[in-house]
N, C-alpha and C positions, 0 to 999 in steps of 0.2 A: 526592491530585488532585482528587477531586470537590468539596472544600470549598474549595481555591483557585479552581477554575474557577467555581464559584456566587460566591465574594465577588469575582471581577474581572467576572463576566458573561458568561462564555463556556463552551463546552463543554469536557469533558475530552478530547474528539478533538480540540479546536482547538490546547489546551495542548501535547498529546502531538505533533501535527503539528509546532508550532514548534520544540520544544526535543527532541523525539525520545525522552526518557524522564525519570522522576523525578528519576532522577540528574542529569541534565544540567542540570536545571530549578533543582537544588539546587545543582550547581557555579555556575550563572550567580548565584545568590544569594549563594552566598560570595566570588565575585571582586568582586561590589559592595562586599560588606563590607571585602575588602582593598582596593580601591581608596580607599573612605572613610580609611581608616589612612594609606595612601600619600599621600592629598590633605592630610591635616592638617600645617599649615605648620610646626608647632613639631616634630611628629614627623620630617617629612621633611628638616628643615632647622634642626636644634637650635640651630647657633653653635657656639661656642668651648667648650671643656671648662671645666668648674668646678660649683661648687655651685649658682649661681644657674641654670645651664644644666639641671643634675640637677633642680632644683625646678621648672623649666618643663615639662621632659618628664614627669615623674610627674604634674604637674597637668594637662598635655594629655592624657595616656591616662586619668586618672580622669574627665575630663570627657568625654572621647570616650565610655567606658563610660555614663556619667550621661546623655548626652544621645542614645545610640543603644541603648535598651534593648533592643529585638528584637534588635540586632545582636550585644549583649552574650549574650544567651541562647542564641542559634543558634551564637556561637563557643564559649561554654562548652560547650554539647551536644557541638560538634564535638570540641573537646578532650579530652572524656572518652572518645571512641571513639577511642583512640591505636592499636590494632594496624593496622588498615587506613591510618590518617593516616601512620604510619610507614613502611610499606610502600609508600606511594605519594607520599612527600614531594616528589618532584620535580615532580610532576603537582598536587599540593594547591591549590585555588584561594586558600587563604588565606595559602599561603606568602610572598608578596610584600608583604604587609600586615604579617606577622610579623616578617620581615626590616626593615621600617621601622622596627619599635618596637626592635628589636634594636640596630640601628645607631644609633638615638637614644640610648640607654642607654650605648653605648660610646663614643660621642661624648662624651657629658655625663662620663663617669668616664674619659676620656682613654686608654681600651684599644684594644689591636690587634683589627682584625676578627676576629671569632669568637671573642673572649675569655671563657672560661667565666665569670667574676665580671659582666661584663656583661650576659651573655645571662641569668644566673641572676637577677640582680636585675630584669632585664625582665620573667621570668616570675613572681617573686614579686609585683611589683606589679600585673601584669596578672590572676594568679590572686586576689589579694586584692581588688581592685577587683571582678572576674566576682563572685565570692562574695558581696562586701558588697553589691552593687546587687541582684543576682538574689533574695537571702534577704533583702533589708531590712526587709520588713513584721515578719517573724518575729524579725530581730534587733534591731529597734528597740523592739519588745515587751519581749523578753527583757532588753535594757540599761535600760529606762526612760531612754532620752534625748530631751529634748523635740526635737521636729519641727525646729525652726528650727535648733538647733546640729549635727545630727545628720552631715549630709553634710559638712558644713565641718570638723567636728574629725575625721572618718575621713580625709579629705584632707590635713589638718596633721599627722596621725600617720602616714600613709603617707609624707608627704614627711620627718619627722625620721626616719623609720626607714630610708628609702633613703640620705639623707646620712650618718647615721652607718655603714650599712654600706658607702657606698663610701669614706669617710673611712679606715676599718679595712681596707679592701681597698687603699688606696692607700699605707697606710703598711707593708704586708707588702714 
């Protein structure tokens, strides 16, 4: 709290007075992250089911992670703290944003709401994107891929994998 107060040019007491607790301040941050997902035009309104829509949804999610580095890091940290999140899922500030992602994948794959395959693909793409971008400096050094190709190649591979997964799932 002291560091946040210092960077904001406020006292810790002012921040605590406004938000009530560190937990409430963090909830506001998570809500802001969730709203940025909900307000993504492709994720919130993906269009008709099909491969083009699935590609657009994957690219939108990857680009969201790419352009919201701090949000991705916070979300990943939040996802790793699972026990409390599962217990409080109905009040979890990221719930609406996660539902936006799930619904976009379900729509793109022409799944019923709550379909396990659509939700699993959404989590796989989200998890891969988070891990890729949060660990990018280390991954890039290990892979020896030129900077210019790195992010575009990852996105292409992720889209191809998602399309293959969706095709296999739809054939079942």
